[in-house]
C-alpha positions, 0 to 999 in steps of 0.5 A: 172371813166371816159369814153369815152362811149357818154351815158347820166349820168344818164344812167351811173350811172343806169347800174352801180348800176343795174351791181354792183347789179348783178354782186355780186348776180352772183359770190355768185350763182357761188360760191353756184352752185360750194359748190352744185358741190362738195358737193353732195351726194346720188343716183343722184350724177352723174348727179347732180353734171355734172348738176351743174358743167355746170350751173358754167361754165355758170355763169363763162362766165356770170360774166365777161360780168357783169363785162366787161360791168360795167368796160366801163361805167366806174364803177368798177368791185368788184369782191373780196371775201371779198367784197361780202357779203355785196352786194349780195341779196341772202340768205346764202346757208345752208353749211351742206346739202349733198342730191341732192333734198336738193341742188336742192331746195336752187339753184332753190330758188336762181336762181330764185331771180338772175331771177327776179333779172335780169328782174328789171335790163333790166327794169331799163337800158331800161328805163335810156336809156342803150339798150346794158345793158339791151340786155345784161342782157336779155341774162343773164336772158335766161342762168339763166332761163333755168337753173331754168327749167332744175333743176326743170324738175330733181327735179321731178325725184331727 
């Protein structure tokens, strides 16, 4: 889509591609986190239920930022559920788990993958000359890193 944003075309193309991948991953991760929130059971139910809610609330804000930046650069934010399976880079979430420790382990694995994808995106968009997208992704990376830290700390006692 045409845009009056004065970034060079290569920077826009690179950023749109990176943002599209991170958006798909983030929507998938949001849905996985909601699933864990709804289905967690066990002795740490209350704390994990609340923790997962905190994570998906942050993801909802981050997803909006990603989508808006993508559209700002002239891309299309593909957020419908039918578009996610073919674009996400995350492994499927096991639907049948219930215990808190299993949810923590599965979410940790996926959050760590998203963290790595965000860092790669920071590097790619910065090298392409889009400091604003690199800055946005850096902020989102901090949010995911904090969630990883909180889950790792919780897993020690869960």
